[in-house]
NUMI-205355 format. One record per residue (C-alpha): chain; residue in three letters; x, y, z; residue number from 0. Coordinates in Angstrom, 2 decimals. Each point is the difference from the previous one (the first is absolute). Layout:
N
ATOM   chain   resn        c1        c2        c3   resi
ATOM       A    ALA         X         Y         Z    NUM
...
END
This chain:
234
ATOM   chain   resn        c1        c2        c3   resi
ATOM       A    MET     -1.36    -10.76    -12.52      0
ATOM       A    THR      2.19      1.25     -2.78      1
ATOM       A    SER      1.57      3.46     -0.09      2
ATOM       A    GLY     -2.73      1.21     -2.49      3
ATOM       A    GLY     -2.86     -1.52      1.93      4
ATOM       A    ALA     -3.27      1.80      0.77      5
ATOM       A    ALA     -0.97      1.24      3.38      6
ATOM       A    LEU     -1.22     -2.64      2.46      7
ATOM       A    LEU     -3.73      0.78     -0.02      8
ATOM       A    SER     -1.02     -3.03      1.99      9
ATOM       A    PRO      1.15      0.09      3.53     10
ATOM       A    LEU      2.68     -2.36      1.20     11
ATOM       A    SER     -0.44     -2.13      3.09     12
ATOM       A    LEU      2.83      0.44      2.48     13
ATOM       A    SER     -0.33     -1.94      3.25     14
ATOM       A    SER     -3.04      1.53      1.70     15
ATOM       A    ALA     -0.32      2.95     -2.25     16
ATOM       A    LYS     -0.64      1.25     -3.55     17
ATOM       A    VAL      2.41      2.07     -2.05     18
ATOM       A    ALA     -0.59      2.09     -3.12     19
ATOM       A    PHE      2.68      1.72     -2.08     20
ATOM       A    THR     -1.51      2.59     -2.36     21
ATOM       A    GLY      1.40      1.28     -3.29     22
ATOM       A    ARG     -0.71      2.44     -2.80     23
ATOM       A    ALA     -3.46     -1.55     -0.74     24
ATOM       A    GLU     -1.27      0.95      3.52     25
ATOM       A    GLY      1.33      3.61     -0.30     26
ATOM       A    ASP      2.21      2.30      2.10     27
ATOM       A    MET     -0.39     -0.89      3.60     28
ATOM       A    GLY      2.31      2.79      1.19     29
ATOM       A    HIS     -0.05      3.77     -0.03     30
ATOM       A    GLY      1.45      1.03     -3.32     31
ATOM       A    GLY      3.37      0.76      1.35     32
ATOM       A    GLY     -1.15      3.00      2.00     33
ATOM       A    PRO     -0.26      0.65      3.71     34
ATOM       A    VAL     -2.28     -2.39      1.87     35
ATOM       A    VAL     -2.70      1.98      1.66     36
ATOM       A    ALA     -3.11     -2.18     -0.40     37
ATOM       A    VAL     -1.02     -2.89     -2.29     38
ATOM       A    ARG     -1.87      1.35     -2.98     39
ATOM       A    PRO     -3.41     -1.48     -0.55     40
ATOM       A    GLU      0.93     -1.59     -3.24     41
ATOM       A    VAL      2.96     -1.77      1.61     42
ATOM       A    GLU     -2.17     -1.01      2.89     43
ATOM       A    ALA     -2.42     -1.61     -2.50     44
ATOM       A    ARG      2.79     -1.88     -1.78     45
ATOM       A    ARG      1.31     -1.32      3.36     46
ATOM       A    HIS     -3.47     -1.21      1.10     47
ATOM       A    ALA     -0.53     -1.68     -3.41     48
ATOM       A    VAL      2.92     -2.25      0.84     49
ATOM       A    VAL     -0.75     -0.59      3.86     50
ATOM       A    ASP     -3.21      1.47      1.36     51
ATOM       A    LEU      1.33      0.75      3.51     52
ATOM       A    PRO      1.55      3.07      1.56     53
ATOM       A    TRP      3.63      0.12     -1.11     54
ATOM       A    THR      2.93      0.79      2.28     55
ATOM       A    TRP      2.48      1.60     -2.36     56
ATOM       A    LEU      3.22      1.70      0.82     57
ATOM       A    ARG      2.00      3.08     -0.78     58
ATOM       A    GLN      3.13     -1.92     -0.92     59
ATOM       A    VAL      3.46      1.40      0.64     60
ATOM       A    HIS      2.40     -2.88     -0.88     61
ATOM       A    GLY      0.62     -0.78      3.72     62
ATOM       A    ALA     -0.69     -2.92      2.39     63
ATOM       A    ALA     -2.86      1.36      2.15     64
ATOM       A    VAL     -2.93     -2.40      0.45     65
ATOM       A    VAL     -3.50      0.94      0.99     66
ATOM       A    ARG     -2.21     -2.34      1.98     67
ATOM       A    VAL     -3.67      0.24     -0.95     68
ATOM       A    GLU     -2.71     -0.68      2.63     69
ATOM       A    GLY     -3.09      0.05     -2.28     70
ATOM       A    PRO     -1.27      0.69     -3.48     71
ATOM       A    GLY      1.45      3.18     -1.46     72
ATOM       A    HIS      1.95      0.73      3.22     73
ATOM       A    ALA      3.23      2.09     -0.54     74
ATOM       A    ALA     -0.73      0.73     -3.67     75
ATOM       A    GLY      2.46      2.56     -1.26     76
ATOM       A    SER      2.73     -0.76      2.55     77
ATOM       A    THR      3.56      0.62     -0.90     78
ATOM       A    ALA      1.59     -3.39     -0.20     79
ATOM       A    ASP      1.04     -2.71     -2.52     80
ATOM       A    ALA     -1.70     -3.04      1.47     81
ATOM       A    VAL     -3.32     -0.79      1.77     82
ATOM       A    VAL     -1.17     -2.97      2.07     83
ATOM       A    SER     -3.13     -1.11      1.63     84
ATOM       A    ALA     -1.71     -2.88      1.79     85
ATOM       A    GLY     -3.49      1.43     -0.53     86
ATOM       A    GLU     -2.72     -1.26     -2.28     87
ATOM       A    GLY     -1.29      2.31     -2.78     88
ATOM       A    CYS      3.21      1.86     -0.29     89
ATOM       A    ALA      1.34      0.66     -3.44     90
ATOM       A    LEU      3.72      0.95      0.12     91
ATOM       A    ALA      1.63      1.59     -3.00     92
ATOM       A    VAL      3.21      1.40     -1.45     93
ATOM       A    LEU      0.39      1.84     -3.30     94
ATOM       A    THR      2.89     -0.86     -2.34     95
ATOM       A    ALA      1.39      0.66     -3.51     96
ATOM       A    ASP      3.32     -1.85      0.09     97
ATOM       A    CYS      0.64     -0.66      3.63     98
ATOM       A    ALA     -0.97     -3.46      1.42     99
ATOM       A    PRO     -3.46     -0.48      1.56    100
ATOM       A    VAL      0.26     -2.89      2.43    101
ATOM       A    ALA     -3.05     -1.50      1.56    102
ATOM       A    LEU      0.14     -2.22      3.08    103
ATOM       A    ALA     -2.42     -2.16      1.95    104
ATOM       A    SER     -0.09     -2.64      2.74    105
ATOM       A    PRO     -2.47     -2.80      0.95    106
ATOM       A    GLU     -0.85      2.12      3.12    107
ATOM       A    GLY     -1.62      2.67     -2.16    108
ATOM       A    VAL      2.85      2.50      0.27    109
ATOM       A    ILE      0.60      1.79     -3.15    110
ATOM       A    GLY      2.48      2.61     -1.35    111
ATOM       A    VAL      1.14      1.74     -3.15    112
ATOM       A    ALA      3.25      1.99     -0.63    113
ATOM       A    HIS      1.27      2.42     -2.50    114
ATOM       A    ALA      3.64     -1.18     -0.66    115
ATOM       A    GLY      2.20      2.27     -2.08    116
ATOM       A    TRP      3.76     -0.41      0.23    117
ATOM       A    ARG      0.29      2.57      2.80    118
ATOM       A    GLY     -2.71     -1.63      1.96    119
ATOM       A    LEU      1.62     -3.43     -0.36    120
ATOM       A    VAL      3.25      1.42      1.27    121
ATOM       A    ALA     -1.83      1.67      2.90    122
ATOM       A    GLY     -1.61     -3.29      0.92    123
ATOM       A    VAL     -3.72      0.51     -0.93    124
ATOM       A    LEU     -0.66     -3.70     -0.45    125
ATOM       A    ASP      1.82     -0.98      3.14    126
ATOM       A    ALA     -2.15      2.58      1.90    127
ATOM       A    THR     -3.25     -1.24     -1.70    128
ATOM       A    VAL      0.69     -3.62      0.93    129
ATOM       A    ARG      0.85      1.08      3.52    130
ATOM       A    GLU     -3.17      1.85      0.47    131
ATOM       A    MET     -2.05     -2.86     -1.31    132
ATOM       A    ARG      1.63     -2.44      2.47    133
ATOM       A    ALA     -0.81      2.51      2.77    134
ATOM       A    LEU     -3.65     -0.40     -1.08    135
ATOM       A    GLY      0.24     -3.79      0.25    136
ATOM       A    ALA      1.08     -1.11     -3.55    137
ATOM       A    THR      1.88     -3.22     -0.23    138
ATOM       A    ASP      0.49     -1.54     -3.49    139
ATOM       A    ILE      0.06      3.01     -2.15    140
ATOM       A    GLN     -0.64     -0.25     -3.72    141
ATOM       A    ALA      0.95      2.74     -2.43    142
ATOM       A    VAL     -0.54      0.93     -3.59    143
ATOM       A    LEU      1.96      2.52     -2.10    144
ATOM       A    GLY     -2.02      1.98     -2.50    145
ATOM       A    PRO      0.97      1.87     -3.17    146
ATOM       A    CYS      3.18      1.96      0.35    147
ATOM       A    ILE      2.96      0.96     -2.27    148
ATOM       A    HIS      2.33     -2.83     -0.71    149
ATOM       A    ALA      3.72     -0.01     -0.56    150
ATOM       A    GLY     -0.08      0.06     -3.77    151
ATOM       A    CYS     -1.65      3.43      0.09    152
ATOM       A    TYR      1.64      1.38      3.23    153
ATOM       A    ALA      3.43      1.53     -0.49    154
ATOM       A    PHE      1.48      0.86      3.39    155
ATOM       A    GLY      2.88      2.07      1.14    156
ATOM       A    ALA      3.03     -1.81      1.34    157
ATOM       A    ALA      0.06      1.73      3.48    158
ATOM       A    ASP     -3.69     -0.67      0.62    159
ATOM       A    LEU      0.26     -3.56     -1.22    160
ATOM       A    ASP      2.86     -0.56      2.51    161
ATOM       A    ALA     -2.18      1.38      2.75    162
ATOM       A    VAL     -2.86     -2.41     -0.86    163
ATOM       A    ALA      2.44     -2.94     -0.36    164
ATOM       A    ALA      1.58      0.84      3.41    165
ATOM       A    ARG     -3.39     -0.28      1.59    166
ATOM       A    LEU     -1.47     -2.95     -1.87    167
ATOM       A    GLY      2.85     -1.88     -1.74    168
ATOM       A    ASP      1.51     -0.23     -3.42    169
ATOM       A    THR     -2.99     -1.83     -1.52    170
ATOM       A    VAL     -1.56      3.47     -0.49    171
ATOM       A    ARG      2.63      0.79     -2.67    172
ATOM       A    ALA     -1.07     -0.51     -3.61    173
ATOM       A    THR      0.31      1.63     -3.43    174
ATOM       A    THR     -2.52      1.71     -2.22    175
ATOM       A    SER     -0.95     -1.28     -3.45    176
ATOM       A    SER      2.80      2.13     -1.39    177
ATOM       A    GLY      2.67     -1.26      2.52    178
ATOM       A    ALA      0.07      2.94      2.42    179
ATOM       A    PRO      0.00     -0.49      3.84    180
ATOM       A    ALA     -3.42     -0.60      1.27    181
ATOM       A    LEU     -1.98     -0.72      3.24    182
ATOM       A    ASP     -1.97     -3.11      0.23    183
ATOM       A    ILE     -2.99      1.17      2.05    184
ATOM       A    PRO     -1.60     -3.52      0.21    185
ATOM       A    ALA      3.20     -1.54      1.26    186
ATOM       A    ALA      0.28      2.91      2.56    187
ATOM       A    VAL     -3.51     -0.59      1.24    188
ATOM       A    GLY      0.58     -3.76      0.27    189
ATOM       A    ALA      3.23      0.59      1.99    190
ATOM       A    ALA     -1.64      2.57      2.32    191
ATOM       A    LEU     -2.89     -2.31      0.73    192
ATOM       A    ALA      2.15     -2.98      0.61    193
ATOM       A    GLY      2.14      2.09      2.27    194
ATOM       A    ALA     -3.18      0.92      1.93    195
ATOM       A    GLY     -0.72     -3.69      0.57    196
ATOM       A    VAL     -2.50     -0.57     -2.85    197
ATOM       A    ASP      0.35     -3.50     -1.57    198
ATOM       A    PRO      1.21      0.45     -3.54    199
ATOM       A    ALA     -2.42     -2.67     -1.09    200
ATOM       A    ALA     -2.81      2.31      1.19    201
ATOM       A    ILE      0.93      2.96     -2.18    202
ATOM       A    ALA     -1.68      0.19     -3.32    203
ATOM       A    ASP      0.57      2.39     -2.90    204
ATOM       A    VAL     -2.52      0.96     -2.76    205
ATOM       A    GLY      3.05      0.52     -2.31    206
ATOM       A    THR     -0.97      3.24     -1.64    207
ATOM       A    CYS      2.49      2.77     -0.90    208
ATOM       A    THR     -1.65      3.43     -0.05    209
ATOM       A    GLY      2.74      1.25     -2.31    210
ATOM       A    CYS     -0.93     -2.65     -2.63    211
ATOM       A    SER     -3.66     -0.37      0.55    212
ATOM       A    THR     -2.48      2.03     -2.12    213
ATOM       A    HIS     -2.63     -0.69      2.52    214
ATOM       A    HIS      1.63      1.84      2.97    215
ATOM       A    PHE      1.19      3.52      0.74    216
ATOM       A    SER      3.81      0.66      0.24    217
ATOM       A    TRP      1.73      3.19      1.08    218
ATOM       A    ARG      3.47     -1.23     -0.97    219
ATOM       A    ALA     -0.89     -1.51     -3.40    220
ATOM       A    ARG     -2.60      2.51     -1.19    221
ATOM       A    GLY     -0.04      3.00      2.50    222
ATOM       A    GLU     -3.52     -0.77      0.93    223
ATOM       A    GLN     -1.34      1.69      3.23    224
ATOM       A    GLN     -2.95     -2.39      0.43    225
ATOM       A    ARG      0.05     -2.81      2.55    226
ATOM       A    GLN     -1.29     -3.51      0.31    227
ATOM       A    ALA     -1.02     -1.44      3.34    228
ATOM       A    ALA      0.65     -3.12      1.90    229
ATOM       A    VAL     -2.87     -0.56      2.57    230
ATOM       A    ILE     -0.44     -2.87      2.47    231
ATOM       A    TRP     -3.13     -0.72      2.08    232
ATOM       A    ARG     -1.94     -2.61      1.94    233
END
């Protein structure tokens, strides 16, 4: 998909699971930038229009904690940045604007999804997600990276860029469209997944930059508080 592509309305197949990445057309899947107390009815309706199952969503904190879900809707609202399950009928979701949503699945029916911003990547959120999936019996894990900000739109401070490169290698270094130092989030996700033992050939990317795309929300590019969702289920 190109940087200006529309949201992926039709679910993608990923190993034993289905994945949907929402965008502006599906509406705000988040909480309007305010404190998360409960999911508003209109947000709940939008979520169920995408996947009509109980969603396990998270209070995301840019860390590496992973929640293990035992059944549909279990652990919704947990404080974490990734969620995994081996249960049927479970819809696992993360909310993003510019951070990377990464969905994962294995032939054994183990699924997961992670919210991977630069702090989470440095903290090891993808390593932790893969580790939890393997503990549930996952073998050949496939992954897909959804819409996130790309290097051309992502000017990044030198000290923080050094920290990401120290963790994931110099392939994460890039430049913006104006030539400023930038972080390559897709490269960072690929490096983290490969380091966790996921075959690079099993990692897909929808190729959409939230900073460029008129079909997605972006905090960094447009100061938007709305959030799109990445949801995986089986």
